[in-house]
CHARMM internal coordinates of N, CA and C (Angstrom, degrees):
IC EDIT
DIST 1 N 1 CA 1.4584
DIST 1 CA 1 C 1.5174
ANGL 1 N 1 CA 1 C 110.41
DIST 1 C 2 N 1.3193
ANGL 1 CA 1 C 2 N 114.01
DIHE 1 N 1 CA 1 C 2 N 151.78
DIST 2 N 2 CA 1.4575
ANGL 1 C 2 N 2 CA 119.69
DIHE 1 CA 1 C 2 N 2 CA -179.13
DIST 2 CA 2 C 1.5189
ANGL 2 N 2 CA 2 C 109.90
DIHE 1 C 2 N 2 CA 2 C -110.20
DIST 2 C 3 N 1.3182
ANGL 2 CA 2 C 3 N 115.93
DIHE 2 N 2 CA 2 C 3 N 132.76
DIST 3 N 3 CA 1.4573
ANGL 2 C 3 N 3 CA 121.25
DIHE 2 CA 2 C 3 N 3 CA 177.63
DIST 3 CA 3 C 1.5285
ANGL 3 N 3 CA 3 C 108.16
DIHE 2 C 3 N 3 CA 3 C -91.28
DIST 3 C 4 N 1.3212
ANGL 3 CA 3 C 4 N 116.53
DIHE 3 N 3 CA 3 C 4 N 108.58
DIST 4 N 4 CA 1.4682
ANGL 3 C 4 N 4 CA 120.21
DIHE 3 CA 3 C 4 N 4 CA -175.73
DIST 4 CA 4 C 1.5227
ANGL 4 N 4 CA 4 C 113.28
DIHE 3 C 4 N 4 CA 4 C -66.79
DIST 4 C 5 N 1.3117
ANGL 4 CA 4 C 5 N 117.61
DIHE 4 N 4 CA 4 C 5 N -17.81
DIST 5 N 5 CA 1.4654
ANGL 4 C 5 N 5 CA 119.39
DIHE 4 CA 4 C 5 N 5 CA 177.45
DIST 5 CA 5 C 1.5290
ANGL 5 N 5 CA 5 C 111.27
DIHE 4 C 5 N 5 CA 5 C -69.25
DIST 5 C 6 N 1.3277
ANGL 5 CA 5 C 6 N 116.73
DIHE 5 N 5 CA 5 C 6 N -14.74
DIST 6 N 6 CA 1.4646
ANGL 5 C 6 N 6 CA 120.79
DIHE 5 CA 5 C 6 N 6 CA 179.22
DIST 6 CA 6 C 1.5271
ANGL 6 N 6 CA 6 C 112.88
DIHE 5 C 6 N 6 CA 6 C -91.77
DIST 6 C 7 N 1.3180
ANGL 6 CA 6 C 7 N 117.79
DIHE 6 N 6 CA 6 C 7 N -3.41
DIST 7 N 7 CA 1.4593
ANGL 6 C 7 N 7 CA 121.54
DIHE 6 CA 6 C 7 N 7 CA -178.50
DIST 7 CA 7 C 1.5257
ANGL 7 N 7 CA 7 C 109.41
DIHE 6 C 7 N 7 CA 7 C -79.97
DIST 7 C 8 N 1.3109
ANGL 7 CA 7 C 8 N 115.38
DIHE 7 N 7 CA 7 C 8 N 132.45
DIST 8 N 8 CA 1.4606
ANGL 7 C 8 N 8 CA 121.32
DIHE 7 CA 7 C 8 N 8 CA 177.24
DIST 8 CA 8 C 1.5261
ANGL 8 N 8 CA 8 C 108.70
DIHE 7 C 8 N 8 CA 8 C -68.70
DIST 8 C 9 N 1.3338
ANGL 8 CA 8 C 9 N 117.40
DIHE 8 N 8 CA 8 C 9 N 129.59
DIST 9 N 9 CA 1.4689
ANGL 8 C 9 N 9 CA 121.67
DIHE 8 CA 8 C 9 N 9 CA -175.92
DIST 9 CA 9 C 1.5255
ANGL 9 N 9 CA 9 C 111.77
DIHE 8 C 9 N 9 CA 9 C -62.95
DIST 9 C 10 N 1.3112
ANGL 9 CA 9 C 10 N 118.06
DIHE 9 N 9 CA 9 C 10 N -34.12
DIST 10 N 10 CA 1.4698
ANGL 9 C 10 N 10 CA 120.42
DIHE 9 CA 9 C 10 N 10 CA 178.52
DIST 10 CA 10 C 1.5271
ANGL 10 N 10 CA 10 C 111.13
DIHE 9 C 10 N 10 CA 10 C -68.50
DIST 10 C 11 N 1.3243
ANGL 10 CA 10 C 11 N 117.10
DIHE 10 N 10 CA 10 C 11 N -38.34
DIST 11 N 11 CA 1.4684
ANGL 10 C 11 N 11 CA 120.79
DIHE 10 CA 10 C 11 N 11 CA 175.94
DIST 11 CA 11 C 1.5213
ANGL 11 N 11 CA 11 C 110.36
DIHE 10 C 11 N 11 CA 11 C -64.66
DIST 11 C 12 N 1.3186
ANGL 11 CA 11 C 12 N 116.41
DIHE 11 N 11 CA 11 C 12 N -41.80
DIST 12 N 12 CA 1.4599
ANGL 11 C 12 N 12 CA 121.02
DIHE 11 CA 11 C 12 N 12 CA 178.67
DIST 12 CA 12 C 1.5261
ANGL 12 N 12 CA 12 C 110.83
DIHE 11 C 12 N 12 CA 12 C -61.35
DIST 12 C 13 N 1.3123
ANGL 12 CA 12 C 13 N 117.09
DIHE 12 N 12 CA 12 C 13 N -47.25
DIST 13 N 13 CA 1.4703
ANGL 12 C 13 N 13 CA 120.89
DIHE 12 CA 12 C 13 N 13 CA 179.56
DIST 13 CA 13 C 1.5246
ANGL 13 N 13 CA 13 C 111.27
DIHE 12 C 13 N 13 CA 13 C -61.86
DIST 13 C 14 N 1.3136
ANGL 13 CA 13 C 14 N 116.56
DIHE 13 N 13 CA 13 C 14 N -41.75
DIST 14 N 14 CA 1.4650
ANGL 13 C 14 N 14 CA 120.26
DIHE 13 CA 13 C 14 N 14 CA 179.49
DIST 14 CA 14 C 1.5267
ANGL 14 N 14 CA 14 C 110.78
DIHE 13 C 14 N 14 CA 14 C -63.42
DIST 14 C 15 N 1.3244
ANGL 14 CA 14 C 15 N 117.38
DIHE 14 N 14 CA 14 C 15 N -44.57
DIST 15 N 15 CA 1.4645
ANGL 14 C 15 N 15 CA 120.32
DIHE 14 CA 14 C 15 N 15 CA 179.91
DIST 15 CA 15 C 1.5204
ANGL 15 N 15 CA 15 C 111.78
DIHE 14 C 15 N 15 CA 15 C -66.01
DIST 15 C 16 N 1.3162
ANGL 15 CA 15 C 16 N 118.40
DIHE 15 N 15 CA 15 C 16 N -37.68
DIST 16 N 16 CA 1.4612
ANGL 15 C 16 N 16 CA 121.17
DIHE 15 CA 15 C 16 N 16 CA 176.19
DIST 16 CA 16 C 1.5267
ANGL 16 N 16 CA 16 C 110.94
DIHE 15 C 16 N 16 CA 16 C -64.46
DIST 16 C 17 N 1.3313
ANGL 16 CA 16 C 17 N 116.52
DIHE 16 N 16 CA 16 C 17 N -40.63
DIST 17 N 17 CA 1.4653
ANGL 16 C 17 N 17 CA 121.01
DIHE 16 CA 16 C 17 N 17 CA 178.06
DIST 17 CA 17 C 1.5276
ANGL 17 N 17 CA 17 C 110.35
DIHE 16 C 17 N 17 CA 17 C -62.50
DIST 17 C 18 N 1.3171
ANGL 17 CA 17 C 18 N 116.62
DIHE 17 N 17 CA 17 C 18 N -43.92
DIST 18 N 18 CA 1.4658
ANGL 17 C 18 N 18 CA 120.49
DIHE 17 CA 17 C 18 N 18 CA 179.15
DIST 18 CA 18 C 1.5260
ANGL 18 N 18 CA 18 C 111.53
DIHE 17 C 18 N 18 CA 18 C -62.43
DIST 18 C 19 N 1.3240
ANGL 18 CA 18 C 19 N 117.41
DIHE 18 N 18 CA 18 C 19 N -42.74
DIST 19 N 19 CA 1.4678
ANGL 18 C 19 N 19 CA 120.79
DIHE 18 CA 18 C 19 N 19 CA -179.29
DIST 19 CA 19 C 1.5226
ANGL 19 N 19 CA 19 C 111.66
DIHE 18 C 19 N 19 CA 19 C -67.58
DIST 19 C 20 N 1.3316
ANGL 19 CA 19 C 20 N 117.61
DIHE 19 N 19 CA 19 C 20 N -41.08
DIST 20 N 20 CA 1.4575
ANGL 19 C 20 N 20 CA 120.75
DIHE 19 CA 19 C 20 N 20 CA -175.89
DIST 20 CA 20 C 1.5222
ANGL 20 N 20 CA 20 C 113.45
DIHE 19 C 20 N 20 CA 20 C -78.83
DIST 20 C 21 N 1.3150
ANGL 20 CA 20 C 21 N 117.59
DIHE 20 N 20 CA 20 C 21 N -11.29
DIST 21 N 21 CA 1.4643
ANGL 20 C 21 N 21 CA 121.04
DIHE 20 CA 20 C 21 N 21 CA 178.31
DIST 21 CA 21 C 1.5218
ANGL 21 N 21 CA 21 C 112.67
DIHE 20 C 21 N 21 CA 21 C -107.01
DIST 21 C 22 N 1.3263
ANGL 21 CA 21 C 22 N 116.79
DIHE 21 N 21 CA 21 C 22 N 11.24
DIST 22 N 22 CA 1.4678
ANGL 21 C 22 N 22 CA 121.23
DIHE 21 CA 21 C 22 N 22 CA 179.25
DIST 22 CA 22 C 1.5272
ANGL 22 N 22 CA 22 C 109.60
DIHE 21 C 22 N 22 CA 22 C -95.92
DIST 22 C 23 N 1.3446
ANGL 22 CA 22 C 23 N 118.03
DIHE 22 N 22 CA 22 C 23 N 125.52
DIST 23 N 23 CA 1.4733
ANGL 22 C 23 N 23 CA 120.24
DIHE 22 CA 22 C 23 N 23 CA 179.10
DIST 23 CA 23 C 1.5269
ANGL 23 N 23 CA 23 C 111.53
DIHE 22 C 23 N 23 CA 23 C -61.16
DIST 23 C 24 N 1.3386
ANGL 23 CA 23 C 24 N 115.78
DIHE 23 N 23 CA 23 C 24 N 143.60
DIST 24 N 24 CA 1.4670
ANGL 23 C 24 N 24 CA 121.63
DIHE 23 CA 23 C 24 N 24 CA -178.39
DIST 24 CA 24 C 1.5119
ANGL 24 N 24 CA 24 C 110.55
DIHE 23 C 24 N 24 CA 24 C -120.13
DIST 24 C 25 N 1.3125
ANGL 24 CA 24 C 25 N 116.19
DIHE 24 N 24 CA 24 C 25 N 132.30
DIST 25 N 25 CA 1.4581
ANGL 24 C 25 N 25 CA 121.78
DIHE 24 CA 24 C 25 N 25 CA 179.00
DIST 25 CA 25 C 1.5280
ANGL 25 N 25 CA 25 C 110.84
DIHE 24 C 25 N 25 CA 25 C -60.24
DIST 25 C 26 N 1.3327
ANGL 25 CA 25 C 26 N 117.72
DIHE 25 N 25 CA 25 C 26 N -38.97
DIST 26 N 26 CA 1.4694
ANGL 25 C 26 N 26 CA 121.76
DIHE 25 CA 25 C 26 N 26 CA -174.96
DIST 26 CA 26 C 1.5312
ANGL 26 N 26 CA 26 C 112.82
DIHE 25 C 26 N 26 CA 26 C -68.53
DIST 26 C 27 N 1.3247
ANGL 26 CA 26 C 27 N 118.11
DIHE 26 N 26 CA 26 C 27 N -14.87
DIST 27 N 27 CA 1.4752
ANGL 26 C 27 N 27 CA 120.71
DIHE 26 CA 26 C 27 N 27 CA 175.89
DIST 27 CA 27 C 1.5343
ANGL 27 N 27 CA 27 C 109.52
DIHE 26 C 27 N 27 CA 27 C -121.04
DIST 27 C 28 N 1.3342
ANGL 27 CA 27 C 28 N 113.70
DIHE 27 N 27 CA 27 C 28 N 41.21
DIST 28 N 28 CA 1.4675
ANGL 27 C 28 N 28 CA 123.26
DIHE 27 CA 27 C 28 N 28 CA 174.90
DIST 28 CA 28 C 1.5261
ANGL 28 N 28 CA 28 C 113.28
DIHE 27 C 28 N 28 CA 28 C 55.79
DIST 28 C 29 N 1.3087
ANGL 28 CA 28 C 29 N 115.26
DIHE 28 N 28 CA 28 C 29 N 42.38
DIST 29 N 29 CA 1.4631
ANGL 28 C 29 N 29 CA 123.58
DIHE 28 CA 28 C 29 N 29 CA 175.23
DIST 29 CA 29 C 1.5222
ANGL 29 N 29 CA 29 C 114.04
DIHE 28 C 29 N 29 CA 29 C 61.12
DIST 29 C 30 N 1.3174
ANGL 29 CA 29 C 30 N 116.42
DIHE 29 N 29 CA 29 C 30 N 28.99
DIST 30 N 30 CA 1.4638
ANGL 29 C 30 N 30 CA 119.61
DIHE 29 CA 29 C 30 N 30 CA 167.78
DIST 30 CA 30 C 1.5224
ANGL 30 N 30 CA 30 C 106.85
DIHE 29 C 30 N 30 CA 30 C -99.31
DIST 30 C 31 N 1.3021
ANGL 30 CA 30 C 31 N 115.52
DIHE 30 N 30 CA 30 C 31 N 168.85
DIST 31 N 31 CA 1.4615
ANGL 30 C 31 N 31 CA 119.18
DIHE 30 CA 30 C 31 N 31 CA 178.97
DIST 31 CA 31 C 1.5234
ANGL 31 N 31 CA 31 C 109.44
DIHE 30 C 31 N 31 CA 31 C -91.88
DIST 31 C 32 N 1.3327
ANGL 31 CA 31 C 32 N 117.93
DIHE 31 N 31 CA 31 C 32 N 155.97
DIST 32 N 32 CA 1.4637
ANGL 31 C 32 N 32 CA 119.80
DIHE 31 CA 31 C 32 N 32 CA 175.16
DIST 32 CA 32 C 1.5313
ANGL 32 N 32 CA 32 C 111.63
DIHE 31 C 32 N 32 CA 32 C -55.84
DIST 32 C 33 N 1.3200
ANGL 32 CA 32 C 33 N 116.56
DIHE 32 N 32 CA 32 C 33 N -36.67
DIST 33 N 33 CA 1.4648
ANGL 32 C 33 N 33 CA 120.93
DIHE 32 CA 32 C 33 N 33 CA 178.98
DIST 33 CA 33 C 1.5346
ANGL 33 N 33 CA 33 C 110.67
DIHE 32 C 33 N 33 CA 33 C -63.57
DIST 33 C 34 N 1.3336
ANGL 33 CA 33 C 34 N 117.13
DIHE 33 N 33 CA 33 C 34 N -43.57
DIST 34 N 34 CA 1.4680
ANGL 33 C 34 N 34 CA 120.82
DIHE 33 CA 33 C 34 N 34 CA 178.05
DIST 34 CA 34 C 1.5220
ANGL 34 N 34 CA 34 C 110.85
DIHE 33 C 34 N 34 CA 34 C -64.29
DIST 34 C 35 N 1.3246
ANGL 34 CA 34 C 35 N 117.36
DIHE 34 N 34 CA 34 C 35 N -39.82
DIST 35 N 35 CA 1.4649
ANGL 34 C 35 N 35 CA 121.04
DIHE 34 CA 34 C 35 N 35 CA 178.24
DIST 35 CA 35 C 1.5209
ANGL 35 N 35 CA 35 C 110.68
DIHE 34 C 35 N 35 CA 35 C -63.02
DIST 35 C 36 N 1.3117
ANGL 35 CA 35 C 36 N 116.73
DIHE 35 N 35 CA 35 C 36 N -46.03
DIST 36 N 36 CA 1.4580
ANGL 35 C 36 N 36 CA 120.76
DIHE 35 CA 35 C 36 N 36 CA -178.89
DIST 36 CA 36 C 1.5241
ANGL 36 N 36 CA 36 C 110.76
DIHE 35 C 36 N 36 CA 36 C -61.89
DIST 36 C 37 N 1.3169
ANGL 36 CA 36 C 37 N 117.41
DIHE 36 N 36 CA 36 C 37 N -51.00
DIST 37 N 37 CA 1.4570
ANGL 36 C 37 N 37 CA 120.02
DIHE 36 CA 36 C 37 N 37 CA -176.30
DIST 37 CA 37 C 1.5172
ANGL 37 N 37 CA 37 C 112.60
DIHE 36 C 37 N 37 CA 37 C -76.46
DIST 37 C 38 N 1.3135
ANGL 37 CA 37 C 38 N 118.01
DIHE 37 N 37 CA 37 C 38 N -15.24
DIST 38 N 38 CA 1.4574
ANGL 37 C 38 N 38 CA 121.21
DIHE 37 CA 37 C 38 N 38 CA 174.32
DIST 38 CA 38 C 1.5171
ANGL 38 N 38 CA 38 C 112.06
DIHE 37 C 38 N 38 CA 38 C -71.46
DIST 38 C 39 N 1.3293
ANGL 38 CA 38 C 39 N 117.41
DIHE 38 N 38 CA 38 C 39 N -25.88
DIST 39 N 39 CA 1.4583
ANGL 38 C 39 N 39 CA 121.77
DIHE 38 CA 38 C 39 N 39 CA -179.41
DIST 39 CA 39 C 1.5196
ANGL 39 N 39 CA 39 C 112.88
DIHE 38 C 39 N 39 CA 39 C -91.61
DIST 39 C 40 N 1.3176
ANGL 39 CA 39 C 40 N 116.94
DIHE 39 N 39 CA 39 C 40 N -15.22
DIST 40 N 40 CA 1.4644
ANGL 39 C 40 N 40 CA 119.76
DIHE 39 CA 39 C 40 N 40 CA -179.52
DIST 40 CA 40 C 1.5232
ANGL 40 N 40 CA 40 C 109.95
DIHE 39 C 40 N 40 CA 40 C -84.22
DIST 40 C 41 N 1.3284
ANGL 40 CA 40 C 41 N 117.00
DIHE 40 N 40 CA 40 C 41 N 144.39
DIST 41 N 41 CA 1.4822
ANGL 40 C 41 N 41 CA 119.37
DIHE 40 CA 40 C 41 N 41 CA 179.86
DIST 41 CA 41 C 1.5092
ANGL 41 N 41 CA 41 C 112.72
DIHE 40 C 41 N 41 CA 41 C -67.43
END
COOR INIT
IC SEED 1 N 1 CA 1 C
IC BUILD
């Protein structure tokens, strides 16, 4: 098991940024970030 309290916050933010900026086949090769902000006014 992994203790999340031991994770460096900067590493966590970087990994989240990498995941949310990666194009996904299931959403027609847009990024999750583009999908989210595409629906916001």
